[in-house]
C-alpha positions in Angstrom: 24.5 14.1 3.7 25.1 10.3 3.3 23.3 8.1 5.8 23.9 4.4 6.1 20.8 2.4 5.4 20.4 0.9 8.9 20.4 4.4 10.3 17.8 5.5 7.9 15.7 2.4 8.6 15.8 3.1 12.3 15.2 6.9 12.1 11.7 6.7 13.6 12.2 3.9 16.1 12.1 6.3 19.1 8.9 7.9 17.8 7.2 4.6 17.0 8.4 2.0 19.6 7.7 -1.7 19.4 4.2 -2.7 20.6 2.1 0.0 19.1 -1.1 -0.9 17.2 -0.9 -0.1 13.5 -3.5 -0.2 10.7 -2.7 0.7 7.1 -4.5 1.5 3.9 -2.9 2.9 0.7 -3.4 3.7 -2.9 -1.6 5.1 -5.9 -3.0 8.4 -7.2 -2.4 10.5 -10.3 -3.8 13.8 -8.9 -5.4 15.3 -5.8 -8.7 16.9 -6.9 -10.6 19.4 -4.7 -13.0 16.7 -3.5 -10.0 14.6 -2.3 -8.6 17.7 -0.5 -11.9 18.1 1.2 -11.8 14.5 2.4 -8.2 15.0 3.7 -9.3 18.0 5.7 -12.3 16.1 7.1 -10.3 13.1 8.3 -7.4 15.3 9.6 -10.0 16.9 11.8 -11.1 13.5 13.1 -7.5 12.2 13.7 -8.0 9.5 16.3 -4.5 9.7 17.9 -1.6 12.0 17.7 0.5 9.4 15.9 -2.1 8.6 13.2 -1.2 10.2 9.9 -1.4 10.3 6.1 1.5 10.6 3.8 1.7 11.4 0.1 5.0 10.1 -1.3 6.0 11.6 -4.7 6.7 9.1 -7.5 8.8 10.6 -10.2 12.1 10.5 -11.9 13.6 7.0 -12.6 10.3 5.3 -11.5 8.6 6.5 -14.7 11.4 5.7 -17.1 10.6 2.0 -17.5 7.5 0.5 -19.1 4.8 -0.7 -16.7 5.5 -4.3 -17.5 9.3 -4.1 -17.0 9.0 -5.3 -13.3 6.2 -6.5 -11.0 5.2 -2.9 -10.2 2.8 -1.6 -12.9 1.9 1.8 -11.5 4.8 3.7 -13.0 2.5 6.4 -14.2 1.3 7.3 -10.7 2.3 10.6 -9.3 1.8 9.8 -5.6 1.7 6.9 -3.2 -0.9 7.7 -0.6 -0.6 6.0 2.8 -3.1 6.3 5.7 -2.1 4.8 9.0 -3.8 4.7 12.4 -1.4 4.2 15.3 -1.8 3.9 19.0 -0.1 2.2 21.9 -3.3 1.0 23.6 -4.7 -2.2 22.1 -8.1 -1.1 23.3 -8.0 1.6 20.6 -7.3 -0.9 17.7 -10.9 -0.7 16.4 -10.9 3.1 16.6 -7.7 3.5 14.5 -8.8 0.7 12.1 -12.2 2.3 11.5 -10.8 5.8 11.0 -8.2 4.4 8.5 -10.8 2.5 6.5 -13.3 5.3 6.4 -10.5 7.8 5.3 -9.3 5.4 2.6 -12.9 4.7 1.4 -13.4 8.4 1.0 -10.3 8.7 -1.1 -10.2 5.5 -3.0 -12.6 6.7 -5.8 -9.8 9.2 -6.7 -7.1 6.5 -6.9 -5.6 4.5 -9.7 -6.9 1.3 -8.0 -3.8 -0.3 -6.6 -1.3 0.4 -3.9 2.2 -0.4 -2.8 1.8 -4.0 -1.5 3.9 -3.4 1.6 1.1 -1.1 2.8 -1.7 -3.6 2.3 -3.1 -5.4 5.3 -6.3 -7.6 5.3 -7.8 -6.4 2.1 -8.1 -9.7 0.2 -7.1 -11.2 -3.1 -8.9 -8.6 -5.3 -6.8 -5.8 -3.8 -3.6 -7.7 -4.3 -4.5 -8.3 -7.9 -5.4 -4.6 -8.4 -2.0 -3.6 -6.9 -0.1 -5.7 -9.5 -2.5 -4.6 -12.2 -1.9 -6.1 -15.7 1.3 -7.8 -14.3 -0.6 -10.1 -11.9 -1.2 -12.9 -14.5 2.4 -12.9 -15.5 3.5 -13.1 -11.9 1.1 -15.9 -11.2 2.7 -17.8 -14.1 6.1 -17.3 -12.6 4.8 -18.4 -9.2 3.4 -21.6 -10.8 6.9 -22.4 -12.1 8.9 -21.6 -9.0 6.3 -22.1 -6.1 3.5 -24.3 -7.5 2.6 -25.5 -4.0 2.3 -21.8 -2.8 4.7 -22.3 0.1 5.4 -18.6 0.1 1.9 -17.5 0.7 2.2 -15.1 3.7 1.7 -11.4 3.2 0.3 -10.3 -0.1 0.0 -13.6 -1.9 0.2 -14.1 -5.6 -1.5 -17.4 -6.2 0.2 -19.7 -8.7 -1.5 -19.8 -12.1 -3.5 -22.9 -12.9 -1.5 -25.3 -15.0 -2.2 -24.7 -18.7 -3.2 -21.0 -18.1 -1.5 -18.5 -20.3 0.8 -16.0 -18.5 1.1 -12.6 -20.2 
């Protein structure tokens, strides 16, 4: 069945209305070993709200047909994109959903490839952004130095412009 993109993009609007509190963490993973499954079971049992969740999105097909340096995304060898999200309508529960999400992610991160889809990163800092672009970060920083040397576009998951004279790979 064909579905127009706006319809797909709004498919969950009724389930997740504007105003809810959200806190995300994510990673790319190659496999889900038994210890990771145990962690999933543990944190599922501690689900802080009915809307909090974890998704494993498969990465396969065309995504793996390009070399890791063909685009900004370097994790083409990943098998899964792991996303953990705490969600609640009540702002008073923001710390509860954040703490659960972080603890869950910390339990699983040792089994990850180190980086994540950058749209799922929140307040994790520059090292996490660098890890999410992997070996491509320096090349992207060089491009940023050319087209945005003053770092005007610095909101969200910022790639800092390379220092003049630094070699971009």
